[in-house]
C-alpha positions in Angstrom: 105.5 99.8 194.4 103.2 102.3 196.1 100.7 103.4 193.5 99.1 106.1 195.6 99.2 109.5 193.9 102.3 109.1 191.9 102.9 112.1 189.6 106.4 111.2 188.4 106.1 107.9 186.6 108.8 106.5 184.3 107.5 104.0 181.8 109.4 101.5 179.7 108.0 100.4 176.4 109.3 97.0 175.3 108.5 96.5 171.6 108.2 99.6 169.4 105.9 98.3 166.8 102.5 99.8 166.0 100.9 98.9 169.3 104.0 99.8 171.3 104.1 103.2 169.6 100.5 103.8 170.4 101.0 102.9 174.0 104.1 105.1 174.2 102.1 108.1 172.8 99.4 107.5 175.4 102.0 107.5 178.1 103.7 110.6 176.8 100.5 112.5 177.0 99.6 111.3 180.5 100.1 114.0 183.2 101.7 111.5 185.7 104.4 110.4 183.3 107.7 112.3 183.1 110.1 109.7 181.7 109.8 107.2 178.8 112.3 104.6 177.6 111.7 102.6 174.4 113.2 99.3 173.3 113.1 97.2 170.2 115.2 94.5 168.6 115.4 96.9 165.6 117.3 99.9 167.1 116.1 102.2 164.3 112.5 101.5 165.2 113.2 102.1 168.9 114.8 105.5 168.0 111.9 106.4 165.7 109.4 105.9 168.5 111.6 107.6 171.0 111.9 110.6 168.7 108.1 110.7 168.0 107.2 110.5 171.7 110.0 112.6 173.2 111.4 109.5 175.1 114.5 110.2 177.1 116.1 106.8 176.5 116.0 104.1 173.8 117.8 100.8 173.3 117.9 97.6 171.2 118.1 95.7 174.5 114.8 95.1 176.4 116.5 94.5 179.7 118.3 97.9 179.5 115.0 99.9 179.5 113.4 97.6 182.1 116.3 98.1 184.5 116.7 101.8 183.9 116.6 103.6 187.3 114.1 106.1 186.1 111.6 103.4 185.0 108.8 102.6 187.5 106.6 100.4 185.3 106.8 98.5 182.1 104.6 98.1 179.0 105.4 94.9 177.1 104.2 95.2 173.4 106.6 92.7 171.9 105.5 89.9 169.6 103.3 87.2 171.2 106.1 84.6 171.6 108.4 87.2 173.4 106.2 88.2 176.3 107.6 86.0 179.1 111.2 87.2 179.5 110.5 91.0 179.9 107.5 90.3 182.2 109.6 88.1 184.5 112.5 90.7 184.5 110.1 93.5 185.5 108.6 91.4 188.2 112.1 90.6 189.6 112.8 94.3 189.8 109.5 95.0 191.5 107.9 97.0 188.6 104.3 96.6 187.6 103.5 95.5 184.0 100.9 96.0 181.3 101.5 93.2 178.7 99.7 92.6 175.5 97.7 89.3 175.3 98.3 86.4 175.4 100.1 85.7 178.6 102.1 83.2 176.7 101.8 80.5 174.1 101.6 77.6 176.5 100.3 76.9 180.0 103.8 76.2 181.4 104.9 79.8 180.6 101.7 81.2 182.0 102.2 79.3 185.2 105.8 80.6 185.4 104.4 84.2 185.3 101.8 83.4 188.0 104.6 81.9 190.2 106.7 85.0 189.8 103.8 87.2 190.7 103.3 85.3 193.9 107.1 85.3 194.6 107.6 89.0 194.1 104.1 90.2 195.1 103.9 91.7 191.6 101.1 93.2 189.6 100.7 92.3 185.9 97.7 93.3 183.8 97.0 92.1 180.3 95.8 94.0 177.2 92.4 92.5 176.5 91.3 95.9 175.2 87.9 94.7 174.1 86.9 95.3 177.7 87.3 99.0 177.1 85.0 99.3 174.1 82.2 101.3 175.6 79.4 98.9 174.4 81.0 96.0 176.3 81.5 98.1 179.4 77.8 98.8 179.2 77.1 95.0 179.0 79.3 94.3 182.1 77.4 97.0 184.0 74.0 95.6 183.1 75.0 92.0 183.9 76.4 93.2 187.3 73.1 94.9 188.1 71.3 91.6 187.4 69.2 93.0 184.6 69.4 89.7 182.6 68.7 87.5 185.6 70.6 84.2 185.5 72.5 84.0 182.2 71.8 80.8 180.5 73.7 81.2 177.3 75.5 83.5 174.8 77.1 83.9 171.5 80.2 85.7 170.2 81.9 85.7 166.8 84.5 87.8 165.1 85.7 88.0 161.5 88.9 89.4 160.1 91.2 89.5 157.1 93.3 86.5 156.1 96.2 88.9 155.6 96.1 89.9 159.2 96.2 86.3 160.3 99.3 85.8 158.1 100.9 88.8 159.6 100.4 87.5 163.1 102.0 84.1 162.1 105.0 85.9 160.6 105.6 87.4 164.1 104.9 84.2 166.1 105.0 80.9 164.2 102.1 78.7 164.8 100.0 81.4 166.4 96.3 80.5 165.8 93.5 82.9 165.2 91.9 81.5 168.4 94.9 82.3 170.6 95.5 85.6 168.8 92.1 87.0 168.3 89.1 84.9 169.5 90.7 85.2 172.9 89.3 88.7 173.2 85.8 87.4 173.1 86.6 84.4 175.4 87.8 87.1 177.8 84.6 89.1 177.5 82.4 86.0 178.1 84.4 85.0 181.1 84.4 88.6 182.4 80.6 88.7 182.1 80.2 85.3 183.6 82.5 85.9 186.6 83.0 83.0 189.0 81.3 80.6 186.6 84.2 78.9 184.8 84.3 77.0 181.5 84.4 73.3 182.2 84.1 71.7 178.8 84.9 72.6 175.2 83.8 71.1 171.9 85.2 72.7 168.8 85.5 72.2 165.0 87.7 74.0 162.5 88.2 74.2 158.8 90.3 76.1 156.4 93.4 76.4 154.2 95.5 78.8 156.2 99.3 78.9 156.4 101.0 75.9 158.1 102.3 76.9 161.5 104.2 75.1 164.2 104.5 71.3 163.8 103.2 71.6 160.2 99.6 72.2 161.4 97.4 74.4 159.2 95.9 77.3 161.2 92.2 76.9 160.6 90.5 79.8 158.8 87.4 79.1 160.7 87.0 77.7 164.2 83.7 77.4 166.1 83.4 76.2 169.7 80.7 75.4 172.2 81.7 76.2 175.8 79.8 74.6 178.8 80.1 76.5 182.1 80.0 75.2 185.6 76.4 76.0 186.1 75.3 74.5 182.8 75.2 77.7 180.8 76.2 77.3 177.1 78.2 79.7 175.1 79.1 79.4 171.4 82.1 81.4 170.1 83.6 81.5 166.7 86.4 83.1 164.7 86.8 83.5 160.9 90.2 84.8 159.7 89.9 84.5 155.9 88.0 87.6 154.7 89.5 89.1 151.5 92.1 91.8 152.0 89.8 94.5 150.6 86.9 93.7 152.9 85.8 97.1 154.4 86.5 96.3 158.0 89.8 97.7 159.3 89.8 95.3 162.2 87.5 92.8 163.9 84.0 92.6 162.7 82.0 91.1 165.6 78.7 90.2 167.2 77.9 89.4 170.8 74.8 88.1 172.6 73.8 87.2 176.1 70.5 85.5 177.0 69.2 85.3 180.6 66.1 84.3 182.5 65.0 88.0 182.6 66.4 89.5 179.4 68.7 89.5 176.5 71.5 91.8 175.2 72.5 91.9 171.5 75.6 93.9 170.4 76.1 94.3 166.7 79.8 95.2 166.2 80.1 94.9 162.4 80.3 98.7 162.0 78.2 98.6 158.9 76.5 101.8 160.1 79.7 103.8 159.5 80.6 103.5 155.8 83.0 105.8 153.9 84.4 105.7 150.4 87.5 107.7 149.5 89.6 107.6 146.4 92.6 108.6 148.6 92.4 105.3 150.5 92.3 104.5 154.2 95.3 102.7 155.9 95.1 99.6 158.0 96.7 100.0 161.5 98.4 96.6 161.4 99.0 96.1 157.7 101.2 98.6 155.9 100.5 99.2 152.2 97.0 97.7 152.5 94.8 100.7 152.0 91.1 100.3 151.1 88.8 102.8 149.4 85.6 101.5 151.0 85.9 101.2 154.8 83.7 100.7 157.9 84.7 103.7 160.0 85.1 102.8 163.7 86.2 99.2 162.9 89.9 99.7 163.7 90.2 97.4 166.7 92.7 99.6 168.8 90.8 102.8 167.9 91.6 105.8 165.7 93.2 109.2 165.6 90.9 112.2 165.7 91.4 115.9 166.4 95.0 115.3 167.4 94.5 112.5 169.9 94.0 108.7 169.8 90.6 107.5 170.8 89.2 104.0 171.4 89.7 100.8 173.5 93.5 100.7 173.5 93.7 104.4 174.4 91.2 104.0 177.2 92.8 100.9 178.5 96.3 102.5 178.6 95.0 105.6 180.3 93.1 103.4 182.9 96.3 101.5 183.7 98.3 104.8 184.1 95.6 106.2 186.3 95.8 103.1 188.4 99.5 103.5 188.8 99.4 107.2 189.5 96.4 107.4 191.8 95.6 103.8 192.9 92.2 104.1 191.2 90.8 100.6 190.4 90.9 99.5 186.8 89.1 96.8 184.8 92.2 95.4 183.0 92.5 91.7 183.0 94.8 90.3 185.6 97.3 87.4 185.1 94.9 84.7 186.3 92.3 86.0 183.9 94.9 85.8 181.1 95.9 82.3 182.1 92.2 81.2 182.0 91.7 82.8 178.6 94.8 81.0 177.3 93.7 77.6 178.6 90.3 77.9 177.0 91.9 79.1 173.7 94.2 76.1 173.7 91.4 73.7 174.6 89.4 75.1 171.6 92.4 74.5 169.3 93.0 71.0 170.7 89.3 70.0 170.3 89.2 71.4 166.7 92.3 69.4 165.7 91.5 66.2 167.5 87.7 66.4 167.1 87.4 65.4 170.7 85.7 67.0 173.7 88.2 68.7 176.0 87.5 69.0 179.7 88.9 71.9 181.8 91.2 72.3 183.6 93.5 70.7 181.0 95.7 68.0 182.5 99.3 69.0 182.8 
């Protein structure tokens, strides 16, 4: 597909849940988009999103919207276990894709996508929307300018509610908080440390979470030490067992990078934006879980304000649509980035469960 100055894009939305609906609304408001098609296994949900966004077509069949002749590109916002089929179909038809993370739940599926991209000369980007939080874009720029010198180490951690982990596992059985959520911060660290791959993982986990695939209990807490090719050491951790009334409406995070010439520290807990309301504040991913005390700005995708949606997911979607319509470069993760992130995530889970060091690349 020629992405140079397209002003008549047709976009298919595969998966009309909360994130698919938000992506559809971003597309509907983009000046280059003049056609939208929505799909969902629940036809009522597909119709509801179509009605809300003014979509011209909706279906309970993903392949129908992907193959629609007025569709030029595809957004895959289905559940984590259902990413592969629509991505492969879009590639077969020569249509670029924006897919939510992860690329898949195993490396075989990820490699199938990479093979299809090579076969069809396709373009697939993945929704690691943390890249589009302005504070992390600033970090990327300072690292690129060499302001920290040689980076010798770093730290990233994220906390979230146990109820959100349970919701993710309802969608995709066995999905761990590492693959579902810590992957955002693995992606950030790899993005900052470009061309310096992770070669070794040591991890430990603990917790009483809900049993997933194979009867394994998804750890509430997982912490990992990552060793990079040049010897730099990163520690990354995820805790998915905060009480449901904890004030954060999404990830509560911290990120640090240390180099020979400087240090960057990003406090992403949002404790500087506190609101109490007797009317309650909804959670974007968890219906019927309002909270009276909230950290404003902590909703991971972003938030509605003055009639528009603002935040990382909105900026990421707009950047991808700008790329399609004008050819402007964008910072979205590519398929190889997504495959690398999945491999590191799976290595962390393997090390946490076996209590053994895992070398990368993982042997097939």
